[in-house]
Wavefront OBJ file of the C-alpha trace (Angstrom):
o trace
v 45.626 109.014 -16.587
v 43.579 112.181 -17.095
v 46.603 114.362 -16.343
v 48.578 112.437 -18.929
v 45.941 112.940 -21.623
v 45.194 116.598 -21.030
v 48.549 117.962 -19.851
v 51.432 115.699 -20.810
v 50.241 114.588 -24.242
v 49.762 118.116 -25.632
v 53.192 119.090 -24.275
v 54.710 116.141 -26.117
v 52.855 116.742 -29.383
v 54.020 120.346 -29.593
v 57.646 119.215 -29.327
v 60.158 119.734 -32.127
v 62.074 116.453 -32.496
v 59.612 114.167 -34.344
v 57.006 115.162 -36.924
v 54.888 112.007 -37.380
v 54.187 108.553 -35.952
v 53.848 107.355 -32.418
v 57.054 109.100 -31.332
v 55.200 112.432 -31.473
v 53.265 111.438 -28.320
v 56.284 110.432 -26.197
v 58.556 112.470 -23.958
v 61.288 111.829 -26.545
v 59.646 114.452 -28.745
v 60.466 117.200 -26.230
v 63.965 118.626 -26.609
v 66.349 118.377 -23.648
v 66.586 122.138 -23.033
v 62.814 122.698 -23.179
v 60.798 123.886 -20.199
v 58.157 121.282 -21.126
v 60.245 118.630 -19.403
v 59.210 120.216 -16.092
v 55.648 119.158 -16.895
v 56.809 115.538 -16.858
v 58.780 116.111 -13.674
v 55.734 117.608 -11.954
v 53.396 114.866 -13.141
v 55.826 112.163 -12.024
v 56.117 113.793 -8.586
v 52.321 114.068 -8.348
v 51.846 110.440 -9.375
v 54.523 109.226 -6.928
v 53.087 111.240 -4.034
v 49.550 110.020 -4.735
v 50.783 106.411 -4.918
v 52.542 106.685 -1.554
v 49.472 108.351 -0.017
v 47.211 105.612 -1.400
v 49.501 102.905 -0.006
v 49.434 104.434 3.487
v 45.674 104.987 3.308
v 45.038 101.376 2.259
v 47.321 100.108 5.027
v 45.370 102.178 7.559
v 42.064 100.828 6.262
v 43.316 97.241 6.545
v 44.486 97.857 10.116
v 41.116 99.390 11.038
v 39.291 96.424 9.513
v 41.483 93.965 11.386
v 41.008 95.767 14.697
v 37.220 95.905 14.261
v 37.082 92.240 13.343
v 39.270 91.302 16.300
v 37.177 93.393 18.695
v 33.940 91.813 17.518
v 35.281 88.280 17.823
v 36.658 88.993 21.319
v 33.317 90.340 22.464
v 31.486 87.351 21.015
v 33.615 84.975 23.071
v 32.651 86.710 26.295
v 28.913 86.280 25.894
v 26.716 83.787 27.675
v 23.980 82.044 25.742
v 21.026 80.360 27.436
v 19.280 77.632 25.465
v 15.968 76.149 26.558
v 14.240 73.002 25.394
v 17.244 70.799 24.666
v 16.629 67.271 23.498
v 17.386 64.590 26.069
v 20.378 63.282 24.144
v 22.079 66.707 24.558
v 21.689 66.848 28.344
v 25.278 65.661 28.776
v 27.719 68.631 29.065
v 30.525 66.962 27.133
v 28.237 65.986 24.256
v 26.731 69.492 24.127
v 30.225 71.019 24.137
v 31.303 68.803 21.232
v 28.139 69.693 19.335
v 28.711 73.473 19.575
v 32.487 73.242 19.182
v 32.026 71.387 15.890
v 29.794 74.155 14.545
v 31.683 77.138 16.068
v 35.301 75.964 16.430
v 37.347 77.760 19.048
v 34.523 79.984 20.278
v 32.916 77.745 22.913
v 34.836 77.873 26.201
v 32.613 75.789 28.420
v 29.108 74.379 28.680
v 27.066 74.286 31.851
v 23.698 72.585 32.192
v 21.531 73.877 35.015
l 1 2 3 4 5 6 7 8 9 10 11 12 13 14 15 16 17 18 19 20 21 22 23 24 25 26 27 28 29 30 31 32 33 34 35 36 37 38 39 40 41 42 43 44 45 46 47 48 49 50 51 52 53 54 55 56 57 58 59 60 61 62 63 64 65 66 67 68 69 70 71 72 73 74 75 76 77 78 79 80 81 82 83 84 85 86 87 88 89 90 91 92 93 94 95 96 97 98 99 100 101 102 103 104 105 106 107 108 109 110 111 112 113 114
């Protein structure tokens, strides 16, 4: 946007085809044999290259986020948690498993009461 205001717009305004109105600010004001058209070519190439770079950069960031999230969740599943002072109604392994599985679905593999 800044390149368009400070580089492309002045190149268009100094064109010879239109003298007034909104058409003065467009690329249509630059004549076909003018070297000012290369300004538009360069800006379009710069914009296209930066868009492609941004797309690849964003894709890389998403992949990094997904891999970090997956790594953290895999590590969390491999941990053992010891809980002391359970109420008597939770001293049954199946009931305790159902209790934790309801609150943390898919993360509890097994419950063992010692």
